[in-house]
KEKE-3310 file (N, C-alpha, C; in steps of 0.2 Angstrom, whole numbers, plus 5000, padded with zeros to 4 digits):
npx = (4243:4255:4262:4261:4248:4238:4228:4227:4237:4241:4241:4249:4260:4260:4260:4270:4283:4278:4270:4286:4291:4282:4287:4298:4299:4296:4298:4296:4294:4282:4271:4261:4259:4253:4250:4250:4252:4243:4233:4225:4224:4224:4230:4241:4248:4265:4267:4252:4252:4247:4254:4266:4269:4281:4296:4295:4280:4269:4261:4269:4279:4272:4268:4280:4283:4274:4277:4289:4285:4279:4290:4295:4289:4284:4294:4298:4288:4294:4304:4298:4293:4303:4308:4297:4299:4311:4316:4327:4337:4356:4354:4361:4359:4344:4341:4346:4340:4325:4328:4332:4322:4310:4316:4313:4297:4299:4303:4294:4283:4290:4288:4272:4269:4275:4266:4256:4257:4259:4248:4242:4236:4239:4235:4231:4235:4239:4248:4261:4268:4280:4292:4289:4285:4297:4305:4302:4295:4302:4316:4332:4341:4351:4345:4337:4343:4350:4344:4336:4342:4353:4352:4338:4338:4350:4350:4340:4348:4355:4346:4339:4349:4348:4337:4339:4346:4339:4329:4337:4338:4329:4331:4332:4333:4321:4309:4304:4315:4324:4319:4320:4335:4337:4332:4341:4353:4351:4349:4361:4364:4357:4360:4371:4369:4366:4378:4386:4379:4377:4391:4394:4386:4390:4404:4401:4398:4406:4408:4414:4410:4412:4415:4400:4393:4390:4385:4372:4367:4367:4356:4345:4341:4332:4322:4321:4317:4320:4332:4338:4345:4357:4373:4378:4394:4401:4392:4387:4400:4402:4392:4395:4397:4411:4420:4419:4407:4401:4404:4397:4384:4385:4386:4376:4365:4367:4363:4351:4344:4350:4340:4329:4330:4329:4316)
npy = (3614:3630:3641:3653:3655:3654:3660:3662:3667:3656:3644:3646:3644:3632:3623:3625:3617:3606:3614:3619:3606:3601:3612:3609:3596:3602:3600:3609:3625:3635:3645:3653:3664:3675:3693:3698:3691:3679:3686:3686:3700:3717:3722:3738:3749:3756:3771:3773:3768:3769:3779:3776:3771:3773:3763:3761:3759:3746:3745:3751:3742:3731:3734:3736:3721:3716:3723:3718:3705:3705:3705:3694:3687:3688:3685:3671:3667:3672:3661:3650:3653:3656:3643:3636:3643:3643:3629:3621:3624:3623:3608:3609:3621:3622:3614:3620:3631:3628:3625:3637:3642:3636:3640:3655:3654:3650:3659:3669:3664:3665:3679:3682:3676:3683:3698:3694:3690:3704:3708:3711:3709:3698:3707:3720:3729:3737:3728:3728:3722:3726:3717:3706:3711:3718:3706:3699:3690:3689:3686:3680:3668:3672:3686:3685:3678:3690:3700:3696:3687:3695:3709:3712:3705:3707:3720:3721:3715:3728:3734:3727:3728:3742:3739:3734:3740:3753:3745:3740:3752:3754:3749:3735:3716:3711:3699:3701:3709:3697:3689:3700:3699:3685:3683:3691:3688:3674:3676:3681:3671:3668:3678:3675:3663:3668:3675:3666:3656:3665:3667:3657:3651:3660:3658:3644:3649:3654:3668:3684:3688:3697:3710:3707:3710:3723:3729:3722:3727:3739:3738:3734:3742:3753:3746:3741:3743:3758:3759:3767:3763:3764:3758:3741:3737:3728:3716:3713:3710:3697:3692:3689:3698:3708:3722:3731:3728:3733:3747:3750:3749:3759:3768:3769:3770:3785:3790:3788:3795:3810:3812:3810:3821:3830:3829)
npz = (5122:5115:5127:5127:5122:5128:5142:5152:5170:5181:5174:5162:5169:5177:5166:5157:5156:5151:5139:5131:5129:5119:5108:5106:5100:5086:5069:5061:5056:5069:5064:5066:5074:5086:5086:5100:5115:5126:5138:5155:5161:5159:5147:5142:5134:5138:5142:5146:5159:5174:5189:5200:5217:5228:5235:5248:5252:5253:5243:5232:5232:5228:5216:5210:5209:5203:5190:5187:5187:5174:5165:5168:5165:5149:5145:5147:5140:5129:5127:5125:5111:5102:5103:5096:5084:5077:5076:5069:5076:5085:5095:5105:5110:5111:5122:5133:5131:5136:5150:5152:5151:5159:5170:5169:5172:5187:5192:5189:5196:5209:5209:5209:5220:5228:5227:5232:5245:5250:5248:5237:5220:5204:5189:5196:5194:5175:5161:5150:5134:5129:5126:5120:5107:5104:5096:5079:5066:5058:5061:5063:5069:5077:5077:5087:5096:5101:5102:5113:5124:5126:5124:5131:5141:5144:5148:5159:5169:5173:5176:5186:5197:5199:5207:5217:5224:5227:5235:5246:5251:5260:5271:5278:5273:5269:5263:5251:5245:5244:5233:5223:5222:5221:5206:5199:5200:5197:5183:5176:5172:5163:5153:5149:5144:5132:5128:5124:5115:5105:5101:5099:5087:5079:5074:5068:5059:5053:5054:5062:5077:5084:5076:5068:5080:5083:5068:5068:5079:5075:5064:5073:5083:5083:5085:5096:5115:5124:5132:5151:5161:5173:5165:5174:5174:5179:5182:5168:5162:5169:5164:5150:5144:5133:5135:5124:5120:5132:5131:5122:5124:5135:5127:5119:5129:5133:5120:5121:5131:5128:5118:5123:5131:5119:5117)
capx = (4246:4258:4261:4258:4243:4236:4230:4228:4245:4247:4239:4255:4268:4259:4260:4277:4287:4274:4274:4293:4294:4277:4288:4307:4296:4293:4302:4295:4294:4277:4270:4253:4261:4249:4253:4253:4253:4236:4234:4221:4224:4225:4236:4242:4255:4268:4264:4245:4249:4244:4259:4269:4270:4286:4293:4293:4276:4266:4260:4274:4283:4269:4267:4287:4285:4269:4280:4294:4281:4275:4294:4296:4280:4287:4306:4296:4285:4298:4307:4296:4293:4311:4310:4294:4300:4317:4316:4331:4342:4357:4352:4363:4357:4338:4339:4349:4334:4321:4329:4330:4314:4308:4317:4310:4293:4300:4303:4288:4279:4290:4283:4265:4268:4277:4264:4250:4261:4261:4241:4237:4236:4240:4228:4228:4239:4238:4253:4264:4271:4285:4298:4287:4284:4303:4305:4300:4295:4307:4320:4336:4341:4357:4344:4333:4348:4354:4338:4332:4347:4359:4346:4334:4339:4358:4346:4341:4354:4357:4337:4339:4354:4348:4331:4342:4351:4333:4326:4342:4341:4324:4337:4331:4332:4315:4308:4305:4322:4329:4316:4324:4341:4338:4332:4345:4357:4350:4349:4368:4366:4352:4362:4380:4369:4367:4382:4391:4378:4380:4398:4397:4385:4394:4411:4400:4395:4410:4407:4417:4408:4414:4412:4395:4386:4388:4383:4367:4363:4367:4350:4339:4341:4328:4315:4320:4314:4324:4334:4341:4347:4366:4376:4384:4400:4404:4389:4389:4405:4399:4386:4401:4401:4414:4422:4419:4401:4398:4406:4391:4378:4384:4385:4367:4360:4368:4361:4343:4344:4351:4336:4324:4330:4326:4308)
capy = (3622:3634:3646:3661:3656:3655:3668:3661:3667:3650:3639:3647:3642:3624:3619:3627:3611:3601:3617:3617:3598:3602:3615:3604:3591:3603:3599:3614:3632:3637:3650:3657:3667:3680:3699:3701:3685:3680:3689:3687:3707:3722:3725:3743:3752:3756:3776:3773:3762:3773:3781:3772:3773:3772:3756:3763:3757:3738:3745:3751:3734:3726:3736:3733:3715:3716:3724:3711:3699:3704:3705:3687:3681:3689:3680:3662:3664:3671:3655:3645:3657:3655:3637:3635:3648:3641:3621:3619:3627:3618:3604:3609:3628:3621:3610:3625:3636:3624:3624:3644:3646:3635:3645:3659:3651:3650:3666:3672:3662:3669:3687:3682:3677:3689:3702:3691:3691:3712:3711:3711:3702:3700:3711:3725:3735:3734:3726:3728:3715:3728:3713:3702:3715:3719:3703:3698:3682:3690:3685:3676:3665:3676:3693:3683:3680:3697:3704:3694:3688:3698:3715:3712:3703:3711:3728:3718:3715:3733:3737:3724:3730:3746:3740:3728:3746:3754:3743:3741:3760:3756:3748:3730:3713:3704:3691:3706:3711:3692:3687:3703:3697:3679:3682:3696:3681:3670:3682:3682:3663:3668:3681:3673:3659:3671:3679:3659:3654:3670:3670:3650:3652:3664:3651:3639:3651:3656:3675:3686:3688:3706:3713:3705:3712:3730:3728:3719:3729:3746:3737:3733:3744:3756:3743:3738:3746:3760:3758:3772:3764:3765:3750:3740:3735:3720:3711:3712:3707:3691:3689:3689:3704:3710:3730:3733:3730:3737:3753:3750:3750:3765:3777:3768:3774:3792:3793:3786:3800:3815:3811:3811:3829:3835:3828)
capz = (5118:5118:5133:5123:5118:5136:5145:5164:5172:5184:5171:5158:5174:5179:5159:5154:5155:5143:5132:5130:5125:5112:5104:5105:5094:5080:5064:5055:5061:5069:5059:5070:5080:5089:5087:5107:5119:5127:5144:5156:5162:5155:5141:5139:5131:5143:5143:5146:5163:5182:5190:5205:5222:5229:5238:5257:5255:5251:5236:5232:5231:5224:5209:5207:5208:5196:5184:5187:5184:5167:5163:5167:5160:5141:5147:5149:5133:5122:5125:5121:5105:5100:5101:5089:5076:5076:5078:5068:5080:5088:5100:5114:5113:5113:5129:5138:5131:5140:5157:5156:5151:5166:5178:5169:5176:5192:5194:5189:5205:5213:5209:5211:5228:5233:5227:5236:5251:5251:5252:5228:5215:5198:5191:5199:5188:5167:5159:5141:5129:5124:5126:5114:5102:5100:5091:5076:5064:5052:5064:5063:5076:5078:5078:5091:5104:5102:5104:5121:5129:5126:5124:5135:5148:5149:5151:5165:5174:5175:5180:5194:5202:5202:5210:5222:5229:5232:5243:5253:5254:5265:5277:5277:5270:5268:5257:5244:5243:5241:5226:5218:5221:5219:5200:5194:5202:5189:5172:5173:5167:5157:5149:5145:5139:5123:5125:5122:5109:5102:5097:5096:5081:5074:5073:5065:5050:5049:5056:5067:5083:5088:5070:5068:5085:5081:5064:5070:5083:5072:5061:5077:5086:5081:5085:5102:5119:5126:5141:5151:5171:5171:5164:5177:5170:5182:5180:5161:5161:5171:5156:5143:5137:5131:5135:5118:5120:5137:5129:5117:5127:5138:5124:5117:5134:5132:5113:5122:5137:5124:5114:5127:5133:5114:5114)
cpx = (4252:4257:4260:4250:4237:4233:4230:4236:4246:4244:4246:4261:4266:4262:4265:4282:4284:4275:4280:4294:4288:4281:4295:4304:4295:4299:4301:4293:4284:4274:4264:4254:4256:4253:4255:4251:4247:4236:4228:4222:4223:4231:4237:4248:4258:4265:4259:4243:4251:4252:4260:4269:4276:4288:4294:4287:4272:4266:4264:4279:4280:4269:4275:4286:4280:4272:4285:4291:4280:4282:4298:4290:4283:4293:4302:4294:4290:4301:4305:4292:4298:4311:4303:4296:4306:4320:4322:4338:4346:4353:4351:4359:4348:4337:4342:4342:4328:4323:4330:4324:4309:4309:4313:4302:4293:4299:4299:4283:4281:4290:4279:4263:4268:4271:4258:4253:4260:4252:4237:4237:4237:4235:4226:4231:4239:4247:4254:4267:4275:4289:4294:4286:4291:4305:4301:4299:4299:4314:4324:4337:4346:4354:4340:4337:4350:4349:4337:4336:4353:4357:4343:4334:4345:4355:4344:4342:4355:4350:4338:4344:4353:4340:4333:4344:4346:4331:4332:4341:4335:4328:4332:4332:4327:4315:4305:4310:4328:4325:4321:4332:4343:4336:4338:4351:4358:4350:4355:4369:4365:4355:4368:4378:4369:4372:4388:4388:4379:4385:4396:4394:4387:4402:4408:4398:4400:4412:4412:4410:4406:4411:4405:4390:4384:4386:4376:4363:4361:4356:4345:4337:4336:4320:4316:4317:4321:4326:4339:4344:4355:4370:4380:4388:4401:4398:4388:4395:4403:4396:4388:4401:4406:4417:4420:4412:4398:4398:4402:4387:4379:4384:4377:4363:4360:4363:4355:4341:4344:4344:4329:4323:4327:4318:4303)
cpy = (3626:3640:3653:3662:3654:3659:3668:3660:3659:3645:3637:3642:3634:3620:3622:3624:3607:3608:3619:3612:3598:3607:3615:3600:3594:3601:3605:3621:3634:3644:3655:3660:3673:3686:3700:3692:3686:3682:3687:3695:3710:3723:3731:3744:3756:3765:3778:3768:3770:3775:3776:3775:3770:3766:3757:3760:3752:3743:3749:3746:3731:3726:3734:3726:3714:3715:3719:3703:3698:3703:3698:3682:3682:3685:3674:3663:3667:3664:3652:3646:3654:3646:3635:3638:3645:3631:3618:3623:3623:3615:3607:3618:3628:3618:3616:3628:3633:3627:3631:3646:3642:3638:3651:3658:3652:3657:3669:3669:3664:3677:3687:3678:3681:3696:3700:3691:3700:3715:3711:3706:3702:3702:3718:3731:3731:3731:3727:3721:3720:3721:3709:3705:3719:3713:3702:3690:3683:3690:3682:3673:3669:3685:3691:3684:3685:3701:3702:3693:3691:3706:3716:3713:3706:3717:3725:3717:3722:3737:3734:3725:3737:3746:3737:3735:3751:3754:3742:3745:3760:3751:3740:3724:3707:3702:3695:3706:3703:3690:3692:3700:3691:3679:3689:3691:3676:3672:3681:3677:3664:3672:3679:3666:3661:3674:3672:3656:3659:3670:3660:3649:3655:3659:3649:3643:3656:3665:3677:3689:3695:3709:3712:3707:3719:3731:3725:3724:3738:3743:3737:3737:3751:3753:3741:3745:3749:3759:3765:3772:3762:3758:3747:3735:3726:3716:3708:3708:3700:3687:3687:3694:3708:3719:3736:3734:3734:3746:3756:3753:3757:3770:3776:3774:3782:3794:3794:3793:3808:3817:3812:3820:3832:3837:3836)
cpz = (5122:5125:5130:5124:5123:5142:5154:5166:5176:5178:5165:5163:5173:5170:5156:5152:5149:5136:5128:5126:5120:5106:5103:5099:5088:5074:5060:5059:5062:5066:5062:5076:5083:5090:5095:5111:5121:5135:5147:5164:5158:5151:5137:5137:5137:5146:5145:5154:5170:5185:5196:5208:5222:5234:5245:5258:5252:5243:5230:5229:5227:5218:5207:5207:5203:5188:5183:5184:5177:5164:5162:5164:5154:5142:5145:5141:5127:5122:5122:5112:5103:5098:5095:5083:5074:5079:5075:5070:5085:5095:5106:5116:5113:5120:5134:5138:5134:5148:5158:5157:5159:5172:5177:5172:5183:5196:5195:5195:5210:5216:5210:5217:5231:5233:5231:5244:5253:5252:5244:5228:5208:5196:5191:5199:5182:5167:5152:5140:5126:5123:5119:5109:5100:5097:5086:5070:5057:5054:5061:5067:5080:5082:5085:5099:5106:5106:5115:5124:5129:5126:5129:5142:5150:5151:5156:5171:5178:5179:5186:5199:5205:5208:5218:5228:5231:5237:5246:5254:5261:5271:5280:5273:5272:5262:5249:5241:5240:5234:5220:5216:5218:5211:5198:5195:5196:5183:5171:5170:5162:5152:5146:5143:5131:5122:5122:5116:5103:5095:5094:5088:5075:5070:5067:5058:5050:5050:5061:5071:5086:5081:5069:5074:5084:5074:5064:5073:5079:5066:5064:5082:5086:5082:5092:5106:5122:5132:5145:5158:5165:5171:5169:5174:5173:5181:5173:5159:5163:5167:5150:5139:5136:5132:5131:5117:5124:5134:5124:5117:5131:5133:5120:5123:5135:5127:5116:5127:5131:5119:5116:5131:5128:5114:5118)
residu = (MET:PHE:SER:PHE:LEU:VAL:PRO:ASP:VAL:TRP:GLU:LYS:ILE:ASP:ASN:ILE:GLU:LYS:SER:CYS:GLU:GLU:ALA:PHE:LYS:LEU:THR:GLN:PRO:TRP:THR:GLN:MET:PRO:GLU:ASP:PRO:ALA:ARG:ASP:VAL:LEU:LEU:LEU:HIS:PRO:LYS:LEU:HIS:PRO:PRO:LYS:LYS:GLY:PHE:SER:SER:ALA:GLU:GLY:GLN:ALA:ARG:MET:LEU:HIS:ASP:LEU:ALA:ASN:ILE:GLU:LEU:GLN:ALA:MET:GLU:LEU:GLY:VAL:ARG:THR:LEU:THR:GLU:PHE:PRO:ASP:ALA:PRO:GLN:GLY:PHE:LYS:GLU:GLU:LEU:VAL:ALA:ILE:THR:VAL:ASN:GLU:SER:GLU:HIS:LEU:ARG:MET:CYS:LEU:GLU:GLY:ILE:GLU:SER:LEU:GLY:PHE:LYS:TRP:GLY:ASP:TRP:PRO:VAL:HIS:SER:ALA:LEU:TRP:ARG:ALA:VAL:SER:VAL:GLU:ASP:THR:LEU:LEU:ASP:ARG:ILE:LEU:ILE:VAL:HIS:ARG:TYR:LEU:GLU:GLY:SER:GLY:LEU:ASP:ALA:GLY:ASP:THR:LEU:ILE:ARG:ARG:LEU:GLU:GLY:LEU:GLY:SER:ASN:GLY:PRO:ILE:GLN:LYS:ILE:VAL:LYS:GLN:ILE:ASN:HIS:ASP:GLU:ILE:GLY:HIS:VAL:ASN:PHE:GLY:SER:GLU:TRP:TYR:ARG:GLU:ILE:CYS:ARG:GLN:LYS:LYS:MET:ASP:ALA:GLY:GLU:ASP:PHE:PHE:THR:ARG:MET:ALA:ASP:LEU:ARG:LEU:ARG:LEU:PRO:LYS:ARG:ILE:GLU:PRO:VAL:ASN:ARG:VAL:LEU:ARG:SER:LYS:ALA:GLY:PHE:THR:ASP:GLU:GLU:ILE:GLN:TYR:PHE:GLU:ASN:LEU:ARG:LEU:ASP:PHE:MET:ASN:LYS:ASP:LYS:LYS:VAL)
# end
């Protein structure tokens, strides 16, 4: 059974390789996609989540890891979802995506174990499905790569860098900081995977990747979650973004912030 249909988070992790293997074997797109992935914890819109405590407390750090676990969980499930919905994707793309999806499950395990080391557990707070809902059954493969690997995971690089600096402000480099640093380091490769395959598939279709990026983002941006973290130019460059693309995301961030001020 595909991971997004299984509620138990540990079962999802334990069976992720089998889930990827089943998805990889499909010859036709799998069309029975649920509105939300199965969960063993409370699923709520982010605006309904309780307030967070600061990182100086164990609860604040556990809540941060819980939020991060939810992101890694959705990233893992989205990897399987792409494999099920695009069985005709290039073989090399699918093979690399399987490796990334398994790596996301390792990140998820690290977060869950970190939460427990702080005296809390998965489900102590609600979760959301904003990343899952950012994609659509009507996506093309280029849409999906741009949304998941270049927008959502790219934004995760910015957010992860902010988390690292906040944790370093506590004056220590303990296991929680190491978890966040490891995840952010690995995510550079995940995002670069998206950058490289985005351009490769555009090349195969005889499309200009630079022009397509701006056209496609204009079509997709209205259904994407808002991101207001400062854009990390260094990490974005390492992950395959051009200077023009980075500038686009900086302008988009300012646009989101200005709209929030007007509300």
